[in-house]
C-alpha positions as a Markdown table, in Angstrom:
| # | Residue | x | y | z |
|---|---|---|---|---|
| 1 | Met | 253.0 | -139.4 | -91.8 |
| 2 | Lys | 249.3 | -140.0 | -91.0 |
| 3 | Ala | 246.7 | -137.4 | -90.0 |
| 4 | Leu | 245.2 | -137.6 | -86.5 |
| 5 | Ser | 242.0 | -135.6 | -87.2 |
| 6 | Leu | 240.2 | -134.1 | -90.1 |
| 7 | Gly | 237.9 | -131.1 | -89.9 |
| 8 | Asp | 234.3 | -131.5 | -91.0 |
| 9 | Arg | 234.3 | -128.3 | -93.0 |
| 10 | Ile | 237.3 | -129.1 | -95.2 |
| 11 | Arg | 236.5 | -129.2 | -98.9 |
| 12 | Thr | 238.0 | -130.8 | -101.9 |
| 13 | Gly | 240.5 | -128.9 | -104.0 |
| 14 | Thr | 244.2 | -128.2 | -104.5 |
| 15 | Tyr | 245.8 | -126.3 | -101.6 |
| 16 | Ser | 249.1 | -124.4 | -101.5 |
| 17 | Val | 251.1 | -123.2 | -98.5 |
| 18 | Arg | 250.6 | -119.5 | -97.8 |
| 19 | Ala | 252.2 | -119.1 | -94.4 |
| 20 | Arg | 254.2 | -121.2 | -92.0 |
| 21 | Tyr | 254.0 | -120.7 | -88.2 |
| 22 | Arg | 255.6 | -122.5 | -85.3 |
| 23 | Arg | 252.7 | -124.9 | -84.8 |
| 24 | Ser | 250.8 | -124.8 | -88.0 |
| 25 | Leu | 250.7 | -124.2 | -91.8 |
| 26 | Leu | 248.1 | -122.0 | -93.5 |
| 27 | Leu | 247.1 | -123.3 | -97.0 |
| 28 | Ala | 244.7 | -121.7 | -99.5 |
| 29 | Gly | 242.8 | -123.3 | -102.4 |
| 30 | Arg | 242.4 | -121.8 | -105.8 |
| 31 | Asp | 238.8 | -120.8 | -104.9 |
| 32 | Gly | 240.0 | -119.0 | -101.7 |
| 33 | Arg | 239.1 | -121.8 | -99.3 |
| 34 | Leu | 241.5 | -122.2 | -96.4 |
| 35 | Leu | 242.9 | -125.2 | -94.7 |
| 36 | Phe | 245.2 | -125.5 | -91.6 |
| 37 | Leu | 247.7 | -128.1 | -90.9 |
| 38 | Val | 248.2 | -128.0 | -87.1 |
| 39 | Asp | 249.9 | -129.9 | -84.4 |
| 40 | Arg | 248.3 | -131.7 | -81.4 |
| 41 | Ser | 248.6 | -128.6 | -79.2 |
| 42 | Ile | 246.2 | -126.7 | -81.4 |
| 43 | Gly | 244.0 | -129.7 | -81.9 |
| 44 | Pro | 240.9 | -130.4 | -84.1 |
| 45 | Gly | 238.9 | -127.7 | -85.7 |
| 46 | Pro | 236.4 | -127.4 | -88.6 |
| 47 | Leu | 239.2 | -126.5 | -91.1 |
| 48 | Asn | 242.1 | -128.3 | -89.3 |
| 49 | Ile | 244.1 | -131.4 | -90.3 |
| 50 | Val | 245.9 | -132.4 | -87.1 |
| 51 | Val | 249.3 | -134.1 | -87.6 |
| 52 | Ala | 252.3 | -134.7 | -85.4 |
| 53 | Arg | 254.6 | -132.5 | -87.4 |
| 54 | Pro | 252.9 | -130.0 | -89.7 |
| 55 | Asp | 256.3 | -128.9 | -91.2 |
| 56 | Arg | 257.0 | -132.5 | -92.3 |
| 57 | Phe | 253.5 | -133.5 | -93.5 |
| 58 | Leu | 253.7 | -132.2 | -97.0 |
| 59 | Pro | 256.3 | -133.5 | -99.5 |
| 60 | Gly | 256.1 | -130.1 | -101.3 |
| 61 | Asp | 254.2 | -126.8 | -101.0 |
| 62 | Ser | 250.9 | -128.0 | -102.3 |
| 63 | Phe | 248.6 | -131.1 | -102.3 |
| 64 | Arg | 245.2 | -132.1 | -103.5 |
| 65 | Leu | 242.2 | -133.4 | -101.6 |
| 66 | Pro | 241.0 | -136.0 | -102.2 |
| 67 | Pro | 242.5 | -138.5 | -101.5 |
| 68 | Trp | 241.5 | -137.7 | -97.9 |
| 69 | Pro | 244.0 | -138.5 | -95.1 |
| 70 | Ala | 242.9 | -141.6 | -93.1 |
| 71 | Ala | 241.7 | -139.8 | -89.9 |
| 72 | Pro | 238.6 | -139.5 | -87.8 |
| 73 | Arg | 236.3 | -136.6 | -88.8 |
| 74 | Phe | 236.0 | -133.9 | -86.1 |
| 75 | Asp | 232.4 | -132.8 | -85.5 |
| 76 | Ser | 232.7 | -129.0 | -85.1 |
| 77 | Ser | 229.0 | -128.4 | -84.3 |
| 78 | Leu | 228.1 | -126.0 | -81.5 |
| 79 | Pro | 226.7 | -127.6 | -78.3 |
| 80 | Arg | 223.1 | -126.7 | -77.4 |
| 81 | Leu | 222.9 | -125.0 | -74.1 |
| 82 | Asp | 219.8 | -124.3 | -72.0 |
| 83 | Arg | 219.4 | -121.2 | -69.9 |
| 84 | Thr | 221.0 | -122.7 | -66.9 |
| 85 | Ala | 224.0 | -123.8 | -68.9 |
| 86 | Arg | 224.3 | -120.4 | -70.6 |
| 87 | Ala | 224.3 | -118.7 | -67.1 |
| 88 | Arg | 227.0 | -121.0 | -65.9 |
| 89 | Leu | 229.1 | -120.2 | -69.0 |
| 90 | Thr | 228.6 | -116.4 | -68.5 |
| 91 | Asn | 229.6 | -116.6 | -64.8 |
| 92 | Thr | 232.7 | -118.6 | -65.7 |
| 93 | Leu | 233.7 | -116.1 | -68.4 |
| 94 | Gln | 233.2 | -113.1 | -66.1 |
| 95 | Ala | 235.4 | -114.6 | -63.5 |
| 96 | Ala | 238.1 | -116.2 | -65.6 |
| 97 | Leu | 238.7 | -113.9 | -68.5 |
| 98 | Pro | 240.2 | -111.1 | -66.4 |
| 99 | Arg | 242.7 | -113.6 | -65.1 |
| 100 | His | 243.7 | -115.5 | -68.2 |
| 101 | Ala | 243.2 | -113.0 | -71.2 |
| 102 | Pro | 246.3 | -111.1 | -72.4 |
| 103 | Pro | 246.4 | -107.6 | -71.0 |
| 104 | Asp | 246.2 | -106.1 | -74.5 |
| 105 | Ser | 243.1 | -108.2 | -75.4 |
| 106 | Leu | 239.5 | -107.0 | -75.4 |
| 107 | Ala | 239.3 | -108.2 | -71.8 |
| 108 | Ser | 240.2 | -104.7 | -70.9 |
| 109 | Leu | 236.7 | -103.8 | -71.9 |
| 110 | Ile | 235.3 | -105.8 | -69.0 |
| 111 | Thr | 237.8 | -104.9 | -66.3 |
| 112 | Ser | 239.2 | -101.6 | -65.0 |
| 113 | Pro | 242.8 | -101.8 | -66.1 |
| 114 | Gly | 243.7 | -98.1 | -65.5 |
| 115 | Thr | 245.5 | -96.2 | -68.2 |
| 116 | Leu | 245.8 | -98.0 | -71.5 |
| 117 | Pro | 248.3 | -97.3 | -74.3 |
| 118 | Pro | 246.8 | -94.9 | -76.8 |
| 119 | Arg | 246.4 | -97.4 | -79.6 |
| 120 | Gln | 244.7 | -99.9 | -77.4 |
| 121 | Ala | 242.5 | -97.2 | -75.8 |
| 122 | Ala | 241.4 | -96.0 | -79.3 |
| 123 | Arg | 240.7 | -99.6 | -80.4 |
| 124 | Asn | 238.6 | -100.2 | -77.2 |
| 125 | Gln | 236.7 | -97.0 | -77.8 |
| 126 | Arg | 235.8 | -98.0 | -81.3 |
| 127 | Ile | 234.8 | -101.6 | -80.2 |
| 128 | Arg | 232.6 | -100.3 | -77.4 |
| 129 | Leu | 230.9 | -97.9 | -79.7 |
| 130 | Gly | 230.3 | -100.7 | -82.2 |
| 131 | Leu | 228.8 | -102.9 | -79.5 |
| 132 | Lys | 226.6 | -100.2 | -78.2 |
| 133 | Thr | 225.5 | -99.5 | -81.8 |
| 134 | Ile | 224.6 | -103.1 | -82.3 |
| 135 | Ser | 222.7 | -103.3 | -79.0 |
| 136 | Ser | 220.6 | -100.2 | -80.2 |
| 137 | Gly | 219.5 | -102.3 | -83.2 |
| 138 | Gln | 221.8 | -100.7 | -85.8 |
| 139 | Ile | 223.4 | -104.0 | -86.6 |
| 140 | Ser | 225.1 | -103.1 | -89.9 |
| 141 | Ala | 226.6 | -99.9 | -88.6 |
| 142 | Gly | 227.8 | -101.5 | -85.4 |
| 143 | Val | 229.3 | -104.5 | -87.2 |
| 144 | Arg | 231.2 | -102.2 | -89.6 |
| 145 | Leu | 232.8 | -100.4 | -86.7 |
| 146 | Leu | 234.1 | -103.7 | -85.3 |
| 147 | Arg | 235.2 | -105.2 | -88.7 |
| 148 | Gly | 238.9 | -105.1 | -89.1 |
| 149 | Cys | 239.4 | -103.1 | -85.9 |
| 150 | Gly | 242.8 | -104.1 | -84.4 |
| 151 | Glu | 246.0 | -105.7 | -85.5 |
| 152 | Gly | 247.4 | -109.1 | -86.3 |
| 153 | Leu | 246.4 | -112.1 | -88.5 |
| 154 | Thr | 242.8 | -111.7 | -87.3 |
| 155 | Pro | 242.0 | -108.3 | -85.8 |
| 156 | Ala | 240.3 | -108.1 | -82.4 |
| 157 | Gly | 237.1 | -106.7 | -83.9 |
| 158 | Asp | 236.8 | -109.7 | -86.2 |
| 159 | Asp | 237.4 | -112.2 | -83.4 |
| 160 | Cys | 234.8 | -110.3 | -81.3 |
| 161 | Leu | 232.3 | -110.6 | -84.1 |
| 162 | Cys | 232.9 | -114.4 | -84.2 |
| 163 | Gly | 232.0 | -114.5 | -80.5 |
| 164 | Leu | 228.9 | -112.4 | -81.1 |
| 165 | Met | 227.7 | -114.8 | -83.8 |
| 166 | Leu | 228.4 | -117.8 | -81.6 |
| 167 | Ala | 226.4 | -116.2 | -78.8 |
| 168 | Ala | 223.5 | -115.6 | -81.2 |
| 169 | Arg | 223.6 | -119.3 | -82.1 |
| 170 | Leu | 223.7 | -120.3 | -78.4 |
| 171 | Leu | 220.6 | -118.1 | -77.8 |
| 172 | Arg | 218.9 | -120.0 | -80.7 |
| 173 | Arg | 218.9 | -116.9 | -82.9 |
| 174 | Pro | 220.6 | -118.2 | -86.1 |
| 175 | Ala | 218.9 | -115.4 | -88.2 |
| 176 | Leu | 220.8 | -112.8 | -86.1 |
| 177 | Ala | 224.1 | -114.6 | -86.8 |
| 178 | Arg | 223.3 | -114.7 | -90.5 |
| 179 | Ser | 222.4 | -111.0 | -90.4 |
| 180 | Ile | 225.7 | -110.1 | -88.9 |
| 181 | Leu | 227.9 | -112.0 | -91.3 |
| 182 | Pro | 227.5 | -110.0 | -94.6 |
| 183 | His | 228.5 | -106.8 | -92.8 |
| 184 | Ala | 231.4 | -108.6 | -91.0 |
| 185 | Leu | 233.1 | -109.9 | -94.1 |
| 186 | Gly | 236.0 | -107.8 | -95.3 |
| 187 | Gly | 239.3 | -108.1 | -97.1 |
| 188 | Asn | 241.0 | -110.5 | -94.6 |
| 189 | Pro | 240.6 | -114.1 | -95.9 |
| 190 | Val | 241.6 | -115.7 | -92.6 |
| 191 | Ser | 239.1 | -113.6 | -90.7 |
| 192 | Asn | 236.4 | -114.3 | -93.3 |
| 193 | Ala | 236.9 | -118.0 | -93.0 |
| 194 | Phe | 236.4 | -117.9 | -89.2 |
| 195 | Leu | 233.5 | -115.5 | -89.5 |
| 196 | Lys | 231.7 | -117.8 | -91.8 |
| 197 | Leu | 232.3 | -120.8 | -89.5 |
| 198 | Ser | 231.0 | -118.8 | -86.5 |
| 199 | Ala | 227.9 | -117.8 | -88.4 |
| 200 | Glu | 227.3 | -121.5 | -89.1 |
| 201 | Gly | 227.9 | -122.4 | -85.4 |
| 202 | Arg | 231.2 | -124.3 | -86.0 |
| 203 | Val | 234.0 | -124.2 | -83.4 |
| 204 | Asn | 237.3 | -125.8 | -82.6 |
| 205 | Ile | 237.7 | -128.4 | -79.9 |
| 206 | Ala | 238.9 | -125.9 | -77.2 |
| 207 | Val | 235.8 | -123.7 | -77.6 |
| 208 | Gln | 233.6 | -126.8 | -77.8 |
| 209 | Arg | 234.9 | -128.2 | -74.5 |
| 210 | Leu | 234.5 | -124.9 | -72.8 |
| 211 | Leu | 230.9 | -124.7 | -73.8 |
| 212 | Gln | 230.2 | -128.2 | -72.8 |
| 213 | Ala | 231.7 | -127.9 | -69.3 |
| 214 | Pro | 232.8 | -124.3 | -68.4 |
| 215 | Ser | 235.8 | -124.0 | -66.1 |
| 216 | Pro | 238.7 | -121.5 | -65.6 |
| 217 | Ala | 241.1 | -124.0 | -67.1 |
| 218 | Arg | 239.1 | -124.2 | -70.3 |
| 219 | Val | 238.8 | -120.5 | -70.5 |
| 220 | Gln | 242.6 | -120.4 | -70.3 |
| 221 | Ala | 242.9 | -123.0 | -73.0 |
| 222 | Val | 240.9 | -120.9 | -75.4 |
| 223 | Cys | 242.8 | -117.8 | -74.5 |
| 224 | Ala | 246.0 | -119.6 | -75.5 |
| 225 | Phe | 245.0 | -119.4 | -79.2 |
| 226 | Gly | 246.8 | -116.7 | -81.2 |
| 227 | His | 248.2 | -113.7 | -79.4 |
| 228 | Ser | 244.8 | -112.6 | -78.2 |
| 229 | Ser | 242.3 | -114.1 | -80.7 |
| 230 | Gly | 240.9 | -116.7 | -78.3 |
| 231 | Ala | 240.4 | -114.1 | -75.6 |
| 232 | Asp | 238.8 | -111.6 | -78.0 |
| 233 | Leu | 236.4 | -114.2 | -79.3 |
| 234 | Leu | 235.4 | -115.0 | -75.7 |
| 235 | Cys | 234.8 | -111.3 | -75.0 |
| 236 | Gly | 232.4 | -111.2 | -78.0 |
| 237 | Leu | 230.7 | -114.3 | -76.7 |
| 238 | Leu | 230.3 | -112.9 | -73.2 |
| 239 | Trp | 229.0 | -109.6 | -74.5 |
| 240 | Gly | 226.5 | -111.4 | -76.8 |
| 241 | Leu | 225.3 | -113.6 | -73.9 |
| 242 | Asn | 225.1 | -110.8 | -71.4 |
| 243 | Pro | 225.8 | -107.3 | -72.8 |
| 244 | Phe | 227.9 | -105.2 | -70.5 |
| 245 | Pro | 227.3 | -101.4 | -70.8 |
| 246 | Glu | 230.3 | -100.5 | -68.6 |
| 247 | Pro | 233.5 | -102.2 | -67.5 |
| 248 | Leu | 232.8 | -105.0 | -65.0 |
| 249 | Pro | 234.6 | -105.0 | -61.7 |
| 250 | Pro | 237.0 | -107.9 | -61.0 |
| 251 | Pro | 235.2 | -111.0 | -59.5 |
| 252 | Leu | 234.5 | -110.7 | -55.8 |
| 253 | Asn | 235.9 | -114.1 | -55.0 |
| 254 | Pro | 238.5 | -115.0 | -57.6 |
| 255 | Glu | 239.5 | -118.7 | -57.6 |
| 256 | Pro | 243.1 | -119.4 | -56.2 |
C-alpha cells in the first residue's frame, strides 16, 4: 500500500505502534520522536504519513525509515500574513468559533455560555488567569498555568499554547514563540511534539488552508480535529492575535 503524503518533519529511525485510533496510528521512535499514520480525512501534517488505510499499512507493529515511502513531501511551513490578512483571520475566528467549536472547548472563554460544569469552569478560570499573566509580561508563570491544563490526549491548555506560539510567529515575533516553548514542555510526549512544531511555525494542512484563506468552513475543518484540540488551538491563536480580556459577545450578524 503506497503513501499519499509524507510530512516534512519526519525523521529517520525505527518506529513502533503506541496507540491505534479510528483514523490514525501513533508511533514512537526509540529517541522519543513521534510519527502519525493517518487517513485522507486527517490529511497531511508535519509528522503525518497519509495512507488510504492506516490499519493495513504496516505488516507488523514497527518499521524503519528509511526507506522512505514514495510520496510527495508536505511543506508544513506557516504562511506569512500581513496586517490586513491577520485582521481578516481574527474577524473570521471571532465569528465562526462560537458556532463550530465544541461546547466544552475553550471557545467558552470568548462567548457567554451561561453556567458551565464545575470542572470546565475551573479549567477556564485557570486558563484565563494564565492568559492574563502572560499578557502582563510574566510569560513563564502564565505558560506554566496553561501547561497540562485539561483532559484528553492533548490537554486544552497545551493546545492553546500551540495557538499562542503560532500567533507569535504570524506577528513575526519568533523569539516570543521560542521563549514560550521551554516553559510549555511537560510530561506529555504528544503535546510536546505539537508544541515544538508550533514554536517552529509548522502546521497541518487544515490550519494552513485556514490561514491562507479564512472562512467559516475552514474554521469548522480545524475544529474537527480531536475532541476539542483544533478549537482549543484556534482559541489560543485568536487570543494571541487579539487578546480578549473578557468574554466576547456572539457575532452581531452570524452567517446563515
